[in-house]
C-alpha positions in Angstrom: -6.3 -18.7 50.8 -5.2 -19.2 47.2 -7.8 -19.1 44.4 -8.4 -22.5 42.7 -6.9 -23.2 39.3 -10.3 -23.5 37.5 -11.4 -20.1 38.9 -8.2 -18.5 37.6 -8.7 -20.0 34.1 -12.3 -19.0 34.0 -11.4 -15.4 35.0 -8.7 -15.2 32.4 -10.9 -16.5 29.6 -13.7 -14.2 30.7 -11.5 -11.1 30.8 -10.2 -11.9 27.3 -13.6 -12.5 25.7 -15.1 -9.4 27.4 -12.2 -7.4 26.2 -12.6 -8.7 22.6 -16.3 -8.0 22.7 -15.6 -4.4 23.9 -13.1 -3.9 21.0 -15.6 -5.2 18.5 -18.3 -2.8 19.8 -15.9 0.2 19.9 -14.7 -0.5 16.3 -18.3 -0.9 15.1 -19.3 2.4 16.8 -16.2 4.3 15.4 -17.0 2.9 11.9 -20.5 4.1 12.1 -19.4 7.6 13.3 -16.8 7.9 10.6 -19.3 6.8 7.9 -21.8 9.4 9.2 -19.2 12.2 9.3 -17.8 11.4 5.9 -21.2 11.1 4.2 -21.0 14.4 2.4 -22.1 14.7 -1.2 -19.1 13.9 -3.4 -17.7 16.4 -5.8 -18.5 15.9 -9.4 -16.0 13.6 -11.1 -13.6 15.3 -13.4 -13.8 14.3 -17.0 -11.3 11.7 -18.0 -8.3 13.1 -19.7 -8.0 12.5 -23.4 -5.3 10.0 -24.4 -2.2 11.8 -25.5 -1.3 11.6 -29.1 1.5 9.2 -30.1 4.8 11.0 -29.7 7.3 10.2 -32.4 10.1 12.4 -31.1 13.4 10.9 -30.2 14.4 10.4 -26.6 17.1 13.0 -25.8 20.4 11.7 -24.4 19.2 8.1 -25.1 22.6 6.5 -24.4 23.0 8.4 -21.1 19.6 7.4 -20.0 20.2 3.7 -20.9 23.5 3.8 -19.0 21.7 5.3 -15.9 19.0 2.6 -16.0 21.6 -0.1 -16.4 23.6 1.1 -13.4 20.4 1.4 -11.3 19.3 -2.1 -12.2 22.8 -3.5 -11.6 23.0 -1.8 -8.2 19.7 -3.3 -7.2 20.7 -6.7 -8.4 24.2 -6.5 -6.9 26.0 -7.2 -10.2 28.2 -5.4 -12.6 26.5 -2.9 -15.0 28.5 -4.4 -17.9 26.4 -7.6 -17.6 23.1 -5.7 -18.0 21.7 -5.6 -21.6 18.7 -3.3 -22.2 17.0 -4.3 -25.3 14.3 -1.7 -25.8 13.1 1.6 -24.2 9.6 2.9 -24.8 8.5 6.4 -23.8 5.2 6.3 -21.9 
């Protein structure tokens, strides 16, 4: 005796929704467990670092650095480095 089509559809939908409900319940439980385990007092925040003073020193080997940047950009773009023009470089 073969099961009827509506029975198969109802069983399939039922299994899917019961599975989804179980996943939701498990993820909610795991979230609660992780929150409870990680609820330790946080370490005091470190003071924010002071902003560095403006540096006016020249960038050493400026032309070599510009050439390396141009080659890296050209490689990424798939073009010739001769076509890359770097207009300004700022030290951060």
